[in-house]
N, C-alpha and C positions, 0 to 999 in steps of 0.2 A: 757431172752427173754421178749418182751413187748406183753402183751395180751390186746387187746381193745374190748370194748363192745359197741354195737349199738342199736339204737331203744329202744324198750320197755324193753329189757334186763336190761338196766341201772336202770330204775325206779322199775321194779319188783323184781330184785334180788340182785343188787349190791349197793343198796342205793346211786345211781346217781354216783358211782365210774366209770370213763370212761375208765381207763386203770390201769394196775399194772405190775410190774416186777416180773418175776417168774424165779427160778433157780432149776436145779436138776430134771427137767422133760424131759424124753427122747422120748415121743411119745405123740400124741394127747389124746390117752386114759389115760395116767398117768397125763396129764394136767387136763382132765375132773375130775380125782379122786381128784387132789389137789384143784381144784376150788370148788368141793363138800365139802372137808373139811373146806375150808374158808367161803363159803356162804351157805351151808346146803344141804341136801339131796334132797329138792324140785328143787333146781338149778341143781343138778347133774342129776336128772330124766328128767328135761327139756332139758338138753344139749344131753342126750342120747335118747330122744324121736324121734319117726319117724316123719319127716315133721315138726319140730319146729324151728330148727336153722341150720345154716351151718358155716363151718369154712373155713377161708383162711389162708394158711400159706405162707407168702412172696408173697401174690397176687394170689396164685393158690389154687383151691378148692381141699379139701382133697379126694375127690372121684376119682381124677385123680393122686393122689400121694400115695395112699396106705390106704385111709380111717383112721380108728382110729389108725391103726398101723403107719401112717406117723410119721417119725422121726423128732424130733425137736432139734435144736442146739442153744447154746448161740447165741444172736444176731438176732434170728428169730423175725418176726412180725406175731403174730397171731391175726386175726380178728374174733370175734364171732358176727354173724348177726342173726337176726330172719328171717324166711322165708317170713313171712307177718307182716307188721307192718302199721296198718290202721292209718287214719288220714285224 
């Protein structure tokens, strides 16, 4: 699957990496765990924080598809966006 990062997330956590390919993650929660291993605990805490970011899986917000338990499959597109990105 392709995971894409937007807004301040790129600058603050992923060293300007805009996207990456991930394999072997079956849910949004397991994706967050894998991203925490790659980018560190501060990023994982940010992703799990209330009101800090949201996830789209194939264009749909995860709050309508099962939250953190939303299933992921190879070929999915996951977008990680900050709730507020000033400028």
